[in-house]
N, C-alpha and C positions, 0 to 999 in steps of 0.2 A: 814366690812362684804363683802365677795365675793359671788356674785350670778351667778350661771351657768344656762343658759337657752337653752335646746335643741330645735331645730326647724327642721321642715321637709318641703321639696319641694313637692308640690302637684299640681294637675290641679286646676286652679282658680275656686272658688266656683260658679262663674257665667257662666262657660263654660259647654255646653252640652257634656257629656262624650260619646265617640264612641269606640266601640270595633274594634280592628285591623282586617283587612281583612282575616288574617290567623288564627284568634282566639287565638293568642299567648298572648294577653293582651290588654291594653287600647292603642288606637292610640294617640301618643303624637306628631305627626308631625304638626308643625305650631300651636300648642296649647299653650295658655297663661298659664304660671306656676306662682305660688305664694307661700307665706308662708302659711302653714296650719293655718286656722283661730284660732284654739284653742292655737296654738303655739304663734300666734300674741298677744293673750290675756296674755300669760305668759310673753312675752317680755315687754308688757306694764306695767304689775305689777312690774317686776323687776326695770324698769326705774322709776316708781313712788316711790319705796323704796329708790332708790338712791337720788331722788329729795327731799325726806323727811329727808335725812341725815342718814337713817338707813343702807343703803348699800353704799359701797365705790366704787365697780366696778361691772359692768354687762358684762358677757362674753357669747356670743352666740356660739353654736356649732351644727354642723350637720355632718352626715355621708352619703356619696354618691359620685356621679360622680363630675367631675370638674365644671359642669354647676351649681351645688348647690351654688357656690360662689355668684350667682345673688341674692339668697334669704338671704344669710348672709349679703351682702351689704345693702339690704333693711332693715334688722334688725339694722344694724349700723346706717342707716339714721334715723331710729325711735329713736335712742338714746343710743344703746349699745356701750360699750367702745372698745371692740375688739372681734375678731371672730376666731374660729378654725374650719377648715374643715378636717375631717378624710376621705381622698380620697380613694375610691374603686369603681370598676365597678361591684362588686358582688351584687347579689340580696340579700338584707339584711332582715332577719326575726327579730321580736321584741327582742328575747333573745340575738342575736348577737349585735344588736344596744345597748341594755342595758349593755352588757359587754364592748363595746367600750366607752360608756359614763362613766361607772364606772372608766375605766382607765384614761380618761380625767379628771374626777372629782378628782381622787386621785392625779394626776399630778398638778392640780391647787389648791388643798386643799380648795375646795368650801365649804362655810358655809351653803348655801341654794341652792337647785336645783329645779327649777320650770318648769314643763312640761305642755304642753297642755294635756287635759284629754284623747284625742284620735285624730287620723288623719282622715280626711274626705275621704281618698281613701280606706284604708284597714279597718278602723273602729274597730281595734282590742282592743284598750284601755288597752294595756298590758305593754307597755315599762316602764312607770313610776313606776308601782308596781314591775316589775321584777328588775329594777334598785335599788329600795329601799331594796329589799330582798338581792340582791347581796352585796350591800354596808352596810347592817346591820343598816339602818337608819330608824327613825320614819317617817311615811308618813301620809299625809292628802289628800286623793283623792277627786276629784270633789269639790274643794274649791270654795265657792261663796264669802268669805270674809276672809282676814288674817290680824292679828295684831301681831307685834313683840315687845316684851318688854325684853330687855337684851338677855338672852339665852333661852327665852321661846317664843314659837310661838303658837298663838291661831288661830284655823281654824274653820270656820263655813262651813259645808258641807251638801249638799243635798243628802238625801237617799230616798228610796221608802216609808219609814214610817214617813218622815218629816225631819226637820233640826237637825243636830247633831253638837255639839261644842266640839272640842278636844284641849287639850294643849299638845304640843310636845316640847321635848328638842332639841335644835340645836346641831349639824347640822341636817337638816331634808329635806324631799322631799315633794313637793306639786304638784298636778296636777290641772290645772286651768279649772274651769267650765265656761259656757257661761256668767253667771251673775257676774263674778268677777270684770269686768271693761269693758269699751268701748275703744278699741285701738285708738290711735291718727293717724293722717295722717302725712307722712314725708314731711317736707317743702323743697323747692328747695335748700336753703342754706345748710340744713343738708344732703341732697342727695349729694351735691358737697363735703361736708366735709367727708362723708362716704368713698369716694374713696381713702382718704389718711389714714384712720384708719387701724391699723395693723390687718392682717389676717395670722395666722399660718396654714400651711398645713402639716398634718401628714398622716401616713398610718396605717392600722391595725398592720402591722409588727412592726412599731415604738412603738406601744403600747403593743406588745406582745399578741395580741388577734387573735384567729382563727375565721374567719367569714364564712367558708364554710357551706352552708345550707343543711340540710337533707330533705328539702321540695322542691318539684318541681311543678311549675304550668303546668298542662297538657293542659288545655283549658279554655278559657274565652268566655262566651256567654252573649248577652244582655238578660235582663229579658223578659219573655213572655208578649206580649201585653194583657192588660186587656180586657175582653169581655165587651160589652156594657151592661149597667144595664137595668132592666125592671121596669115598673110601675104596681103595683097591685091595684085592686079596693077595696078589702076588707081585713080585718084581716084574714079571713078564707083562702083567696088566698095566703096571705103572709105565713101563717103557712104551707100551702100545698107546696109552693115552697121551703121553708126551709127544709121541711122533705123529699120531693120526688125528688127535683132537686139538691139543694145544699147539701142535706144529712148532715146537721149540727145538726139536732134534731131528 
């Protein structure tokens, strides 16, 4: 079974994000970049499937600029077998990414595609579902546990009303939630081995996909600073503030 895992390059989760001085976007100068944490969980799950003998090959893929090779090498150091970079300088929206990933999945004949449920930069949470719709595959979003038995995939997923269990026919699409697993750290020997693992570089044109976006970012601003809170002495004072100051009741 071949498992395809899309990953995304994002600002490291421990870095304080700053808006660029011209308000064109996020300032990425001298900023540490990393694999999106949810994508890292997806990579870990794919590697565990291979270690159990369920999967035979784990392929990581990303779409973006040449510098994204850094995150692909990190995924290879974690244990993925090979990597694919769809190189483009265009600003990619979820639908364009989904189309690129479908073309890669078709080319690789992937049996299972594991996404992170969302990226921590855009927080759209759309790409996995769009990919599943384009590919016509069954999907289990926000997966907290998965089990594979032959060509059947059982997914436990978290919903607003509780936990739901689905049985999907393979091939299928999964989006990984936070509680699916705890990603491992890359060891130094594996980091060195990752440098020699194969990485294919393609372009959108190679895949026959048009990625021109119809959406343009006009301005990015930091959120307004929160005003300091106040302490009230009585319930009556609290109700008065909520009614006449906050105007929420």
